[in-house]
N, C-alpha and C positions, 0 to 999 in steps of 0.2 A: 504494500500500500504506500503510495507516495503523494506528497503534497507539492503542488507547483508553486514556486516562488519566482515571480517575474525577474528575469535577468540573471538568475543563479541556477535554476534547474534546467533539465533538458526535455521537459514534457512536450514542448512545442516541436522538438525534433522527432519525437515519437509519432506525433500526428503527421508531420510532413513526410516521414518515412512511410507511413500507412498510405497516404495519398499517392506517393510516388510509386509504390509497389502494389497498389490496389489490395491492401490487406484489411481484413476486418479488425476492429479494435475492441479489446476488452480492457476497460479502464475503470479506475475508482470513481464512484459517484461524486459529482460535483466538479469533475475535471471538465473544463470547457472545450467543446468540440464544435466546429462549424455545423450549423443546422443542416447543411447540404449532405453531411456525412453521417447524420444521425441513424439512418437505416442500416448502416454498416458498423454500428457501435453498440456494444452492450456494456452496461455499468454494473458494478458490484459495491456493496456497502462494507462487507467484511470477508474474512477468509472462508467462511462457510458458504456464503453466496458465490464467491469465486469458484470454489470447488464444485458447487452444483452446476454452474455454467459450463465448466470444463468437462465434467462428467456427462452432461447432456450432449455436448458437441461430440464427444468421443463415442457415445453410444449411438448417435444418429448421424451417420455420415452424409445422408441425403440433405439434412438441414444444414450441415456444415458446408457442403458444396453450394447450396442455395445462398447461404450467407456470403460465401466467397464471390458468387456471381453478382450479388447486390453491391458488394464493395468494388468490384470491377466497374460496374455501371456508374456508381457514385464517383469513383476516382477519375473517370473520364471527363467529368465536369471541371477538373483541375488541370487539364492538359494545357499546354501553351496555346494551342489553337483555340480552345474553348475560352480561355481567359482573354485572349486577344479579341475574339468576337464580342465578348461581353463589354470590354473596355471601349471598343469601337461603337457599340450600341449606346453606351452611356455618354460618350463624347458627342454623338450625334444628337442626343436629347438636350444637351446643354446649349 
């Protein structure tokens, strides 16, 4: 269980790595993640809840594969091309 301290912890690197690799996230409750990536994120409150999440994913490979598919779809919205299109759209609006 870890607590993010802006400027000193590496939590934002964990999220960036997940985006870059299209990985689902399992993070402690209260850790801020972009709303766009929420469907690819599961949170836990304590070690018991974390163990339950991991056991569930281990027992149900189909759910794990589906969650990985969702992460892949969500991560695509962070591609350079996608971000460039969004920025272009925003600058056209201004």
